[in-house]
C-alpha positions in Angstrom: 24.6 25.9 -72.5 22.8 22.3 -72.8 19.0 24.2 -72.4 20.2 26.2 -76.2 21.9 23.1 -77.5 18.2 21.6 -76.6 16.4 23.7 -77.9 18.1 24.5 -81.2 18.3 20.5 -81.8 14.3 20.3 -81.3 13.5 23.2 -83.5 16.7 21.3 -86.4 13.7 18.4 -86.2 10.9 20.0 -86.5 12.4 22.4 -89.7 13.8 18.7 -90.8 10.2 17.3 -90.7 8.6 19.7 -92.2 10.3 20.1 -95.0 10.0 16.5 -95.7 6.1 17.1 -95.1 6.8 19.6 -98.1 7.9 17.2 -100.0 5.8 15.1 -99.4 2.5 16.5 -99.5 0.3 12.8 -99.8 -3.8 13.5 -99.4 -5.7 12.8 -97.1 -9.3 11.5 -98.0 -12.6 10.9 -94.9 -16.0 9.4 -95.9 -18.8 10.2 -93.5 -22.8 9.3 -94.0 -22.4 9.7 -97.8 -19.5 12.6 -97.7 -16.8 12.7 -98.7 -14.0 15.1 -97.8 -10.8 15.5 -99.7 -7.9 17.5 -98.0 -3.7 17.3 -97.8 -2.1 15.2 -95.6 -0.5 18.4 -93.1 -3.7 20.5 -92.9 -6.1 16.3 -91.5 -3.1 16.1 -88.5 -3.2 19.8 -88.0 -6.8 20.0 -87.5 -6.6 17.0 -85.2 -4.8 18.0 -83.5 -6.5 21.2 -82.3 -9.6 19.5 -82.3 -7.5 16.8 -80.1 -6.0 19.9 -77.4 -9.9 22.1 -77.8 -10.8 18.2 -76.2 -8.4 18.0 -73.8 -9.2 21.7 -73.6 -13.3 21.0 -72.0 -11.8 18.7 -70.2 -9.7 20.4 -67.7 -12.4 23.4 -67.2 -15.0 20.6 -66.5 -12.7 18.9 -64.0 -12.0 22.0 -62.8 -15.9 22.9 -62.1 -15.8 20.1 -60.4 -12.3 19.4 -58.2 -13.0 23.7 -57.4 -14.9 23.5 -53.4 -12.6 20.8 -52.4 -9.3 22.4 -53.7 -11.0 25.6 -51.5 -11.0 22.7 -48.7 -7.6 21.6 -49.2 -6.2 25.2 -49.4 -7.7 26.2 -46.9 -7.1 23.5 -44.3 -3.3 23.8 -45.0 -3.3 27.5 -44.0 -5.1 26.6 -41.3 -2.7 23.6 -40.3 0.8 26.9 -40.9 -1.2 29.4 -39.0 -1.7 26.1 -35.9 1.6 25.4 -36.5 3.0 28.6 -35.9 0.7 28.9 -33.0 1.8 26.1 -31.9 5.8 27.0 -32.0 5.2 30.6 -31.0 3.9 29.1 -27.2 6.3 26.7 -26.9 8.5 29.4 -27.0 6.0 31.2 -24.0 6.2 28.1 -22.1 10.6 28.6 -22.4 10.7 31.9 -21.8 8.1 31.9 -18.9 5.1 34.0 -20.1 2.1 31.9 -19.3 -0.9 35.0 -20.5 1.4 34.0 -24.1 1.5 30.3 -23.8 -2.5 30.7 -22.7 -3.0 32.2 -25.0 -1.3 30.5 -28.4 -2.4 27.1 -26.6 -6.3 28.1 -27.2 -4.6 28.9 -30.7 -3.0 25.7 -31.6 -5.9 23.7 -30.4 -8.8 25.1 -31.9 -6.3 25.3 -35.4 -4.9 22.4 -35.0 -6.4 18.6 -35.4 -3.0 17.3 -33.1 -4.1 16.9 -29.2 -1.0 14.9 -28.3 0.5 18.5 -29.2 -2.0 20.7 -28.2 -2.4 18.8 -24.5 1.6 19.1 -23.3 1.7 23.1 -25.0 -1.9 23.6 -22.6 -0.3 21.6 -19.8 2.8 24.0 -19.1 0.9 26.8 -19.6 -1.6 26.1 -16.7 1.9 24.8 -14.8 3.7 28.2 -16.1 0.1 29.8 -14.6 -0.4 27.7 -11.3 -2.6 26.8 -11.5 -2.4 22.4 -10.8 -5.2 21.6 -11.1 -5.6 22.8 -15.1 -2.0 20.5 -15.9 -3.1 17.7 -14.2 -6.2 16.9 -15.8 -4.1 18.2 -19.5 -1.9 14.8 -18.2 -5.0 12.6 -17.9 -6.5 13.6 -20.8 -3.4 12.3 -22.7 -3.2 8.5 -21.0 -6.0 8.1 -23.9 -3.8 8.0 -27.0 -1.7 5.5 -26.8 1.1 7.9 -27.9 0.8 9.8 -25.5 0.3 8.2 -23.0 3.8 7.8 -21.2 4.9 11.4 -21.7 1.2 12.0 -20.2 1.7 9.6 -17.0 5.9 11.5 -17.1 3.9 14.5 -16.8 0.7 13.1 -13.4 4.5 12.2 -11.5 5.9 15.2 -12.1 3.0 16.9 -10.8 2.8 14.6 -7.7 5.9 14.5 -7.6 5.3 18.2 -6.6 2.3 18.1 -4.5 5.0 15.7 -2.4 2.1 13.1 -3.3 5.1 10.4 -2.9 2.5 6.9 -3.0 0.8 8.7 -6.1 4.2 9.9 -7.7 5.2 6.1 -7.1 2.1 4.8 -9.3 2.3 6.8 -11.7 5.7 6.1 -11.7 5.3 1.9 -11.8 3.8 2.2 -14.3 5.8 4.6 -16.8 8.2 2.0 -15.5 5.9 -1.2 -17.3 5.5 0.3 -20.5 9.0 1.5 -21.3 11.9 -0.5 -18.3 14.9 0.7 -20.8 14.1 4.9 -19.9 16.2 6.1 -17.0 14.0 8.8 -15.6 11.0 6.0 -14.8 13.6 3.9 -13.0 15.5 6.3 -11.2 12.0 7.1 -9.9 11.5 3.6 -9.8 13.8 2.9 -6.9 14.1 6.5 -5.6 10.6 6.9 -4.1 11.0 3.0 -3.1 14.1 3.5 -0.9 12.9 6.5 0.8 9.7 4.4 1.4 12.5 2.1 3.0 11.2 -0.7 1.1 14.5 -1.9 0.5 13.1 -5.4 -0.9 11.4 -3.9 -3.5 14.0 -1.4 -4.0 16.4 -5.4 -4.5 13.7 -6.3 -7.3 14.1 -2.4 -9.1 17.3 -2.9 -9.3 17.6 -6.4 -10.5 14.7 -4.9 -13.9 17.3 -2.0 -13.4 20.2 -4.2 -14.5 18.2 -6.4 -17.3 16.9 -3.2 -19.2 20.8 -1.8 -19.3 19.6 1.8 -17.4 22.2 1.8 -15.1 25.8 0.6 -14.7 27.3 -2.7 -13.5 29.1 -0.8 -11.0 27.2 1.7 -9.7 24.8 -0.9 -9.5 26.7 -3.6 -6.9 27.5 0.0 -4.8 23.6 0.5 -5.2 23.1 -3.0 -3.8 25.5 -3.4 -1.1 24.0 0.1 0.7 20.3 -1.7 0.1 21.7 -4.8 2.1 23.6 -2.7 4.7 20.0 -1.2 5.3 18.4 -4.6 5.8 21.2 -5.4 7.9 19.7 -2.7 10.0 16.5 -2.8 10.3 17.3 -6.4 11.0 19.9 -5.3 13.5 16.6 -4.2 15.0 14.4 -6.7 15.5 16.5 -8.1 16.8 17.2 -5.7 20.4 13.4 -6.3 20.7 13.3 -9.9 20.8 15.4 -12.9 22.8 15.5 -16.1 22.7 15.3 -18.9 19.5 14.0 -14.9 17.7 16.6 -12.6 19.4 19.4 -15.9 17.7 17.2 -16.2 14.1 17.2 -12.5 13.7 20.6 -11.3 14.6 22.0 -14.9 12.0 19.6 -12.8 9.1 21.3 -9.2 10.2 25.0 -11.5 9.7 24.3 -12.7 6.9 22.8 -9.6 5.3 25.5 -7.7 5.9 28.2 -9.5 5.1 26.6 -10.3 1.2 26.4 -6.6 1.7 29.8 -6.5 2.7 31.3 -8.7 -0.5 30.5 -6.1 -2.6 31.7 -3.1 -1.0 34.6 -4.2 1.2 36.2 -1.1 2.0 33.0 0.7 3.1 32.9 1.7 6.2 29.8 1.3 7.7 28.6 -1.1 6.7 32.4 -3.6 7.3 31.3 -1.9 11.3 28.6 -3.0 11.1 29.0 -6.5 10.2 32.1 -6.4 12.5 29.9 -5.4 15.1 27.3 -8.4 14.7 29.7 -11.3 13.7 31.3 -10.6 16.9 28.0 -10.7 19.0 27.3 -13.7 17.6 31.1 -15.2 18.5 32.8 -15.0 14.8 35.1 -13.0 16.1 38.0 -13.8 13.8 35.5 -12.5 11.2 34.8 -9.4 12.5 38.7 -8.7 13.0 39.7 -9.8 9.7 36.9 -7.5 8.7 38.0 -4.6 10.0 41.9 -5.1 9.3 41.0 -5.0 5.5 38.8 -2.6 5.5 41.8 -0.5 8.1 44.2 -0.7 5.1 41.5 0.6 2.7 40.7 4.2 4.8 40.7 3.9 8.8 37.3 5.1 9.3 35.8 6.0 13.8 33.0 3.2 13.1 35.9 1.4 12.7 37.9 2.1 15.7 34.1 2.1 17.8 33.7 -1.3 17.0 37.4 -2.1 17.6 37.5 -0.9 20.6 34.2 -3.1 22.0 35.1 -6.0 20.6 36.0 -7.9 23.5 34.2 -7.7 26.8 35.7 -7.5 30.5 39.3 -6.7 28.9 41.6 -4.3 30.5 42.7 -0.9 29.7 46.4 -1.9 28.9 45.0 -5.3 26.9 42.9 -2.0 24.8 45.6 -0.5 24.3 47.6 -3.3 22.8 44.8 -4.1 21.1 44.0 -0.4 19.5 47.8 0.2 18.6 47.7 -3.7 16.3 45.1 -1.8 14.2 46.8 1.3 13.4 50.3 -0.3 13.2 48.5 -1.6 9.6 48.3 1.9 8.5 50.5 4.0 11.4 50.2 7.7 8.9 46.7 8.2 9.0 45.2 10.3 11.8 42.1 7.9 12.8 45.1 5.7 13.3 46.9 8.3 15.4 43.6 8.9 17.1 43.3 4.9 18.0 45.9 4.5 19.4 45.5 8.1 21.6 42.3 6.5 22.4 43.4 3.2 23.3 45.9 5.3 25.5 43.7 7.1 27.8 41.9 3.6 28.0 44.7 2.9 29.6 45.6 5.7 31.7 48.7 6.3 30.0 49.2 9.2 29.6 52.6 9.3 28.1 51.3 7.0 25.1 48.3 9.2 24.6 50.2 12.3 24.2 53.2 11.0 22.1 50.6 9.7 19.5 49.1 12.7 19.3 52.2 15.0 18.9 52.5 15.1 15.4 48.8 17.4 15.5 49.4 19.5 18.9 53.7 18.8 20.5 55.8 21.1 20.5 56.9 20.1 17.7 53.1 19.6 15.7 53.1 20.1 11.9 49.6 19.6 11.7 46.3 21.4 13.1 45.0 19.9 15.2 40.6 18.8 14.5 38.5 19.8 16.6 38.1 15.3 18.1 42.3 15.7 19.2 41.9 18.4 20.9 39.6 17.1 22.8 41.6 14.4 23.4 44.8 16.5 24.1 42.4 18.1 26.9 40.9 14.5 28.5 45.2 14.3 28.6 46.1 17.4 29.8 43.3 16.9 32.9 44.3 13.2 33.1 48.3 13.4 33.5 49.0 16.9 35.5 45.2 17.2 37.1 45.7 20.8 35.1 42.2 21.7 34.9 42.4 25.4 33.4 44.3 23.2 30.2 42.0 21.6 29.8 39.6 24.3 29.9 41.9 26.5 26.4 42.1 23.0 24.5 37.7 23.1 24.7 38.2 26.5 24.3 40.5 25.7 20.8 38.4 22.9 19.6 34.7 25.2 18.8 37.6 27.0 16.5 39.5 23.9 14.7 39.1 22.4 11.9 36.1 20.0 11.6 36.0 16.5 11.7 34.9 14.5 9.2 31.4 13.7 9.4 28.7 11.9 7.2 27.5 15.1 5.1 24.7 15.6 3.1 22.6 18.6 2.0 22.0 21.2 5.0 23.0 18.3 7.1 25.8 16.8 9.7 26.0 13.5 11.1 28.7 11.2 12.5 26.1 8.3 11.6 25.5 6.3 8.5 22.1 6.0 7.5 21.0 4.7 3.7 18.3 7.5 2.9 19.4 11.3 3.7 16.9 12.3 6.4 16.9 16.2 5.4 15.7 15.5 1.0 15.3 11.3 1.0 18.1 11.3 -1.2 20.4 7.8 -1.9 23.2 7.2 -0.5 23.8 10.9 -1.1 26.0 11.8 2.5 29.7 11.7 2.1 32.4 11.1 5.0 34.0 14.4 4.3 35.3 18.0 6.7 32.8 20.5 5.3 34.6 24.1 5.1 31.7 25.8 7.1 29.6 25.4 9.2 25.8 23.1 8.2 22.5 24.2 9.1 22.1 21.0 11.0 24.2 18.8 13.0 23.8 16.3 15.2 26.0 15.2 17.7 28.7 12.4 18.5 26.9 9.9 19.8 29.7 9.4 23.0 30.5 9.8 26.4 33.3 12.5 25.7 31.4 14.2 23.4 28.6 14.9 25.8 31.0 15.8 27.9 32.7 18.5 25.7 28.6 20.1 24.8 28.2 20.8 28.5 31.7 22.1 28.7 31.3 24.4 25.9 27.8 25.4 26.8 29.5 27.0 30.0 32.3 28.0 28.8 30.8 30.2 26.3 30.0 34.1 26.5 27.0 35.7 28.4 26.9 37.6 24.6 26.1 34.3 22.7 23.9 32.4 24.0 22.9 28.4 22.0 19.6 29.1 19.7 17.4 26.1 19.1 17.9 24.8 15.3 14.9 23.6 13.6 14.6 20.4 12.6 15.1 22.4 8.3 17.0 24.6 8.8 18.0 27.4 6.0 20.9 26.3 3.9 23.5 29.0 5.1 22.3 29.0 8.3 25.5 28.9 10.6 25.1 26.8 13.8 24.4 28.8 16.8 26.9 29.0 19.3 30.3 31.3 18.9 33.8 29.9 21.0 34.4 31.7 25.0 36.6 35.0 24.9 41.0 34.8 25.0 40.5 36.3 28.8 37.5 34.1 30.1 38.2 30.8 31.1 34.5 30.1 31.9 32.8 30.1 35.1 34.3 27.7 37.7 32.4 25.6 38.1 32.7 24.1 34.6 34.7 22.1 36.1 32.3 20.1 36.8 31.7 18.8 33.7 35.4 17.6 34.0 34.5 14.3 36.6 33.2 11.5 36.5 35.0 8.3 34.1 35.4 9.3 30.7 34.0 6.4 27.4 35.7 6.1 24.8 
């Protein structure tokens, strides 16, 4: 509608102009080199307009001939780029689909058609990775380091290549360079920290953690937890170093370990391995009251067997009765927890107060039991039965029951389970990856509890096994779902008579 109105207005104006020129014809006279040219004004204007049109036409024709090669080249370049980007996009799709031959073919096309090395090098590297040509992929990533805009991407590719090859030193070098280029990038910071921690370079890991906090690539709560674990690891290393020294050197090493452990406790006062280590070191260096306060505070938050071990061994040379009294004192701070009941039972067994030990475990093993006994409780009941009545048959029954009883919580990682905490998962090298939990199924690798009774009970169990279920030696890195290779004895087979010998001797807790 607006267009029609505009055309109508233009036609009306032109018509009005034509009528006005007809009413006012006028003359146009031109003198040139003795000639006089006379015509009407309208004709003169028309001739000049025609001449201008012809000049413009000639100009366009001439300029067209001059610009034709450049225009043709630009057209061909544009068409080549379109084909190149099409090949690049198809190559990316092939990479995503895992089609290595197609990805390699399109990478070659894109490299030939496009003058864009970063994109084509990335596609070529990914295609080489799909084909398993690690050498070529590494070469492409190294070429990406030559350009500043692709250097960071090349470092990431080289880091991944080194990690796949198991070259931890090379991976750390590339990750550190990437971290220097872009400190705010989470993957680079995380990679540097994890490798340094896996190498047990605690000082370097702490320095990297400080840089992560400064770059704001990690939350403060997570950084606080990591710092506590790192300080605990340093304290453990210092403690091990002190064991091999004597005199003033040993004293200085222990003081260093105590300071590190207490710093870790200040960051995470409820973390049982840290508190247990700090309390044990405080006890060894004559700070018993400090050790007591640490364990009591942690026991209030969450009882743990490591805390119980340190608590029971805190005073050298004390009688079994005094030990049992101290066990009841700590257990009273969290009386309904299973670890509190086990602690009381252990103290009572040490004092040979079998009735008190049985009473402590009555919730799990008494006539009115309301909860399923775990393996440790079954083992404790076996010792109580033999110690109280000399009933080795009942003791063997409890040990047999322990084989299929619910497992006690342990530090659990990927295909790994142990009663001992470690800052690094021994199977994967992951930092702070072990979780205190009771697995629902048996894992591929299990370390035995490091207490004397656990060793005795293992010998007892081996003798009580059915002959058709031999013990299998598991490899260090077994399959994730491989079950533990032992089975409970047959119901009507109490085990060989010489299994009673496994019960003899003093048992320590």
